[in-house]
C-alpha positions in Angstrom: -70.8 -81.7 32.2 -67.4 -80.1 32.6 -64.5 -81.5 30.5 -62.1 -83.8 32.3 -59.0 -81.7 31.8 -59.3 -77.9 32.5 -56.3 -75.4 32.6 -56.5 -71.7 33.2 -53.4 -69.8 32.0 -52.8 -66.2 33.2 -50.2 -64.1 31.6 -48.2 -61.0 33.0 -46.5 -58.3 31.0 -43.2 -59.6 29.4 -41.8 -60.5 26.0 -41.9 -64.1 27.2 -45.6 -64.1 26.7 -45.1 -65.2 23.2 -44.0 -68.7 24.4 -47.5 -69.2 25.9 -48.9 -69.3 22.4 -47.2 -72.7 21.9 -48.3 -73.9 25.3 -52.0 -73.0 24.6 -51.9 -74.5 21.2 -50.3 -77.8 22.2 -52.7 -78.3 25.2 -55.8 -77.7 23.0 -54.5 -80.3 20.4 -54.0 -82.8 23.2 -57.6 -82.5 24.4 -57.2 -80.0 27.3 -59.9 -77.3 27.5 -58.0 -73.9 28.1 -59.1 -70.6 29.4 -56.8 -67.6 29.4 -56.4 -64.3 31.3 -54.3 -61.4 30.2 -53.3 -58.5 32.6 -53.3 -55.0 31.2 -49.5 -55.2 30.9 -49.6 -58.5 29.0 -51.7 -56.9 26.3 -48.8 -54.6 25.6 -47.0 -57.7 24.3 -49.6 -59.9 22.7 -53.4 -59.7 22.1 -56.3 -61.4 23.5 -57.4 -62.2 20.0 -54.3 -64.5 19.6 -55.3 -66.6 22.7 -59.0 -66.6 21.9 -58.1 -68.0 18.5 -55.7 -70.7 20.0 -58.0 -71.7 22.7 -61.3 -71.5 20.8 -62.7 -69.4 23.7 -62.7 -65.7 24.7 -59.6 -64.4 26.4 -60.4 -62.5 29.6 -59.0 -59.2 30.6 -59.7 -56.8 33.5 -62.4 -55.1 31.3 -64.4 -58.5 31.7 -63.8 -58.4 35.5 -67.4 -57.3 36.5 -69.3 -57.9 33.2 -72.1 -60.4 33.5 -70.4 -62.9 31.2 -71.5 -65.8 33.6 -74.3 -65.8 36.2 -71.6 -65.4 38.9 -68.6 -63.1 39.2 -66.0 -64.1 36.6 -63.1 -64.6 39.1 -65.4 -67.1 41.0 -66.4 -68.9 37.9 -62.9 -69.3 36.6 -61.3 -70.1 39.9 -63.8 -73.0 40.5 -63.6 -74.2 36.9 -59.7 -74.7 36.8 -58.0 -77.9 37.6 -54.6 -76.4 37.0 -53.7 -72.7 37.0 -50.6 -71.5 35.1 -49.2 -68.0 35.6 -46.6 -67.3 33.0 -44.8 -65.2 32.6 -44.9 -64.3 36.3 -43.7 -60.9 36.9 -42.1 -59.4 39.9 -45.2 -57.3 40.5 -47.5 -60.3 40.4 -45.3 -62.4 42.5 -45.3 -59.6 45.1 -49.1 -59.7 45.1 -49.2 -63.5 45.5 -46.7 -63.2 48.4 -48.9 -60.9 50.3 -52.3 -62.2 49.4 -53.2 -59.1 47.4 -56.1 -59.1 44.7 -56.5 -55.9 42.6 -57.0 -57.4 39.1 -58.6 -60.4 37.4 -55.6 -62.6 37.7 -55.0 -62.2 41.5 -58.6 -62.2 42.5 -58.9 -65.7 40.5 -55.8 -67.0 42.4 -57.6 -66.4 45.7 -60.9 -67.6 44.5 -59.4 -70.9 43.4 -58.1 -74.1 45.3 -56.4 -75.9 42.4 -52.5 -76.3 42.0 -50.9 -73.2 40.6 -47.6 -73.4 38.5 -45.5 -70.3 38.5 -43.0 -69.6 35.8 -41.1 -66.4 36.4 -39.6 -64.2 33.7 -37.6 -61.0 34.4 -34.1 -59.1 34.0 -31.4 -60.8 36.0 -31.0 -58.0 38.4 -34.7 -58.0 39.1 -34.7 -61.6 39.7 -31.7 -61.6 42.0 -33.1 -58.8 44.2 -33.5 -59.8 47.8 -37.0 -58.7 48.1 -38.0 -60.8 44.9 -36.2 -63.8 46.2 -37.9 -63.4 49.6 -41.3 -63.2 47.9 -40.5 -66.2 45.8 -39.6 -68.3 48.8 -42.7 -67.2 50.8 -45.0 -68.1 47.9 -43.5 -71.6 47.6 -44.1 -72.3 51.3 -47.9 -72.7 50.2 -48.1 -76.3 48.9 -50.6 -75.0 46.2 -47.8 -73.2 44.3 -45.4 -75.3 42.0 -42.2 -73.7 40.6 -40.7 -73.7 37.1 -37.4 -72.0 37.9 -36.1 -69.6 35.4 -33.1 -70.6 33.3 -30.3 -68.5 32.1 -29.5 -67.2 28.8 -29.8 -64.1 26.6 -32.7 -62.0 27.9 -34.7 -59.3 25.9 -32.5 -56.7 27.6 -29.4 -58.0 26.1 -28.3 -59.3 29.5 -27.0 -62.9 29.8 -28.0 -64.4 33.1 -30.9 -65.9 35.1 -34.4 -64.8 34.5 -35.3 -66.6 31.2 -38.7 -68.2 31.5 -39.0 -72.1 31.2 -39.5 -73.3 27.7 -43.0 -74.5 26.5 -42.2 -78.3 26.6 -41.2 -78.0 30.2 -44.3 -76.0 31.1 -46.5 -78.4 29.3 -45.0 -81.4 31.0 -45.7 -79.9 34.3 -49.3 -79.1 33.5 -49.8 -82.6 32.3 -48.4 -84.0 35.6 -50.5 -81.9 37.7 -53.6 -82.9 35.7 -52.7 -86.5 36.7 -51.5 -86.0 40.3 -54.0 -83.0 41.2 -50.9 -81.5 42.9 -50.0 -84.3 45.3 -46.4 -84.6 46.2 -46.2 -88.1 47.4 -42.4 -88.4 46.8 -41.5 -85.4 48.9 -38.2 -86.2 50.6 -37.4 -89.1 48.5 -34.3 -89.5 46.4 -34.8 -91.0 43.0 -32.1 -92.2 40.7 -33.1 -92.9 37.0 -31.0 -94.1 34.1 -31.9 -93.0 30.6 -31.0 -93.4 26.9 -28.9 -95.9 25.0 -25.3 -96.5 25.7 -22.6 -96.2 23.0 -19.7 -98.7 22.9 -17.0 -97.1 20.8 -14.4 -99.0 18.7 -12.9 -95.7 17.3 -13.9 -92.1 18.0 -16.7 -91.9 15.4 -18.1 -95.6 15.4 -19.9 -97.3 18.0 -22.2 -100.3 18.8 -25.6 -98.9 20.0 -29.3 -99.0 20.0 -32.3 -96.6 19.2 -33.1 -95.5 22.7 -33.3 -91.7 22.9 -33.7 -91.4 26.6 -37.3 -89.9 26.3 -38.8 -92.5 28.7 -36.1 -91.8 31.4 -36.6 -88.2 31.1 -40.4 -88.6 31.5 -39.7 -90.6 34.6 -37.4 -87.9 35.9 -39.9 -85.1 35.2 -42.9 -87.2 36.9 -40.8 -87.8 40.0 -39.7 -84.2 40.2 -43.3 -83.0 39.9 -44.3 -85.3 42.8 -41.7 -83.8 45.0 -38.8 -86.1 44.7 -34.9 -85.1 44.6 -34.0 -86.6 41.2 -30.7 -87.7 39.8 -30.8 -88.6 36.1 -27.7 -90.5 34.6 -28.2 -90.2 30.8 -26.6 -90.8 27.5 -26.6 -88.2 24.9 -30.0 -86.7 24.6 -31.7 -84.2 22.3 -33.7 -82.6 25.1 -33.7 -80.0 27.8 -33.4 -81.3 31.3 -35.1 -79.3 34.1 -32.8 -77.3 36.2 -34.0 -78.9 39.3 -32.7 -82.4 38.1 -29.2 -83.4 38.9 -28.1 -84.5 35.4 -25.0 -86.8 35.1 -24.1 -87.3 31.3 -22.4 -90.5 30.3 -21.8 -92.3 27.0 -20.7 -95.9 27.6 -22.1 -98.8 29.7 -18.9 -98.4 31.8 -19.4 -94.8 32.5 -23.0 -95.4 33.3 -22.0 -98.2 35.7 -19.5 -95.9 37.4 -22.0 -93.0 37.8 -24.9 -95.2 39.0 -22.8 -97.1 41.7 -21.3 -93.9 42.9 -24.9 -92.4 43.5 -26.7 -95.5 44.5 -26.2 -96.0 48.2 -28.2 -92.9 49.4 -31.2 -93.3 47.0 -34.7 -94.5 47.9 -35.8 -95.4 44.5 -33.8 -96.6 41.5 -35.3 -96.9 38.0 -33.2 -98.5 35.4 -34.9 -97.4 32.2 -31.7 -97.0 30.0 -31.0 -99.5 27.1 -27.6 -100.6 28.4 -25.3 -102.6 26.0 -24.6 -106.2 26.8 -21.2 -106.3 25.1 -18.6 -103.8 23.9 -15.7 -104.0 21.4 -12.7 -105.7 22.8 -10.2 -103.0 21.4 -10.5 -99.3 21.1 -8.6 -97.3 18.6 -7.8 -93.8 19.5 -7.8 -92.5 15.9 -10.5 -93.1 13.3 -9.8 -96.2 11.3 -9.9 -95.8 7.5 -12.5 -97.8 5.8 -9.8 -100.2 4.4 -8.8 -101.0 7.9 -12.0 -101.9 9.5 -11.9 -105.4 10.9 -13.8 -108.1 9.1 -14.9 -109.5 12.6 -15.3 -107.2 15.6 -14.1 -109.1 18.8 -16.5 -108.4 21.7 -16.5 -108.6 25.5 -19.3 -108.4 28.0 -19.9 -105.1 30.0 -20.9 -105.0 33.7 -24.4 -106.0 34.3 -25.4 -103.0 36.3 -28.8 -104.0 37.6 -27.6 -107.3 38.7 -24.9 -105.6 40.8 -27.3 -103.1 42.2 -29.7 -105.9 43.3 -26.9 -107.5 45.3 -26.3 -104.3 47.2 -29.9 -103.3 47.6 -30.9 -102.1 51.1 -34.3 -103.0 52.7 -35.6 -99.5 52.2 -34.6 -99.3 48.5 -37.0 -99.9 45.6 -35.2 -101.3 42.5 -37.2 -101.1 39.2 -36.1 -102.5 35.8 -37.3 -102.2 32.2 -37.4 -105.1 29.7 -37.7 -103.9 26.2 -39.0 -106.9 24.2 -40.6 -108.0 20.9 -43.2 -110.7 20.8 -44.0 -112.2 24.1 -43.0 -109.5 26.6 -44.4 -111.0 29.8 -42.5 -114.3 30.1 -39.0 -112.8 29.9 -40.0 -109.9 32.1 -41.1 -112.3 34.9 -37.9 -114.2 34.5 -35.8 -111.0 34.7 -37.8 -109.7 37.6 -36.9 -112.8 39.7 -33.4 -113.4 38.4 -32.3 -110.1 39.1 -34.2 -109.7 42.4 -36.2 -106.6 41.3 -39.1 -105.1 43.1 -41.0 -104.3 39.9 -40.4 -104.3 36.2 -41.7 -102.6 33.1 -42.2 -105.0 30.2 -42.1 -102.7 27.3 -43.0 -103.8 23.7 -40.7 -102.1 21.2 -42.3 -103.7 18.1 -45.6 -102.0 18.4 -46.5 -98.9 16.4 -45.9 -95.5 18.0 -44.3 -97.1 21.1 -40.9 -97.9 22.6 -37.6 -96.4 21.2 -37.7 -92.8 20.0 -41.5 -92.4 20.2 -43.2 -89.7 22.4 -45.7 -92.4 23.3 -45.4 -95.8 24.9 -47.3 -98.9 26.4 -46.3 -101.5 28.9 -47.2 -104.2 31.4 -46.1 -103.5 34.9 -45.1 -106.6 37.0 -44.1 -106.8 40.7 -42.7 -109.3 43.2 -46.1 -109.7 44.7 -47.4 -111.2 41.5 -49.4 -108.0 40.5 -49.7 -107.5 36.7 -51.1 -104.2 35.2 -51.4 -103.4 31.5 -51.0 -99.9 30.4 -52.6 -98.9 27.1 -50.9 -96.7 24.7 -50.4 -93.2 26.2 -47.6 -90.4 26.4 -44.4 -91.4 28.2 -45.1 -88.9 30.8 -48.5 -90.5 31.6 -46.8 -94.0 31.7 -44.3 -92.6 34.2 -47.1 -91.5 36.5 -48.9 -94.7 36.2 -45.7 -96.5 37.2 -45.4 -94.4 40.3 -49.0 -94.9 41.2 -48.3 -98.7 40.6 -45.4 -99.1 43.0 -46.9 -96.7 45.7 -45.6 -93.9 47.7 -42.3 -95.6 48.6 -42.5 -95.3 52.4 -39.3 -96.3 53.9 
């Protein structure tokens, strides 16, 4: 019997191939079975032994193409085996072959012999990436719904050029692969506009001190990634986060509840789905001091005042085609207050999130929850990664048909 999660990773020639070591290792540790292909050029930068060691399985090269490793041709066996296919780094040469359906090595033959989703992570010099022919090939390839793109970022390249062409980082690549293992490549949010809030707001009473909470924005970022990977146009309003946000996501950084309120209200009207996962403050200091207060001058009592209830305001403005989803971070009984919040704030669905459980809630890479909606449905989600939880939520609320 084949394993449930099978990922085939093929590498072209480029210094960015070293990043794939982390991808293979992380996937293996998470229970994914990995096979690897190296082109002749890729072997100039990193060896097959490295990837056979990390994946606990032989790494394949063009020398293996017609050898009787399996009872059938290798490219057929690998193409049918894979559930997700990653090509990274994707070179200009391999991109051109994909754009024209060419197959002259193990990598390109396996692409044509497979039907699974293919993730492309280009890496090349800025001038190469910006060539008109390369961009035409890129756009032509992406017309095929099988292919999913990880746009290259900007930064210092191996050629000492600073510009576009830097391959996506391992965490972003791994997140996309994990999403495709869940969705099998479906893009059920294509054309939908999704607005997500993330993180914990900070209510300052001087430039260095604030009232806050432990939220890190990991859940909101996972929701944004899941929506992006399912085809949505995503806007993420977030407080300070220690994480890279994919280039394809429109990111709006904020700090306070007032700033978050302003950003969300400004972007709310043209959205189809709004998910308020941020931990927004209920109160803020009544007075703000523009200079740091000396310790001796700190007030014995800090006067507070309420901040705007963002989600309550949104529920009053909600249009029939819009879906409004809230989060309820709770300790102890999480269901009763979540049901109450769902109805009091006129939400379509709510995520009841226990923050007093081990390896769950604020700051954790994992989470668990109970989903509730206005139809009375209730679905318990056992501990899983926050990205998995995000996909379960989108599965729960449906495809958001307007």
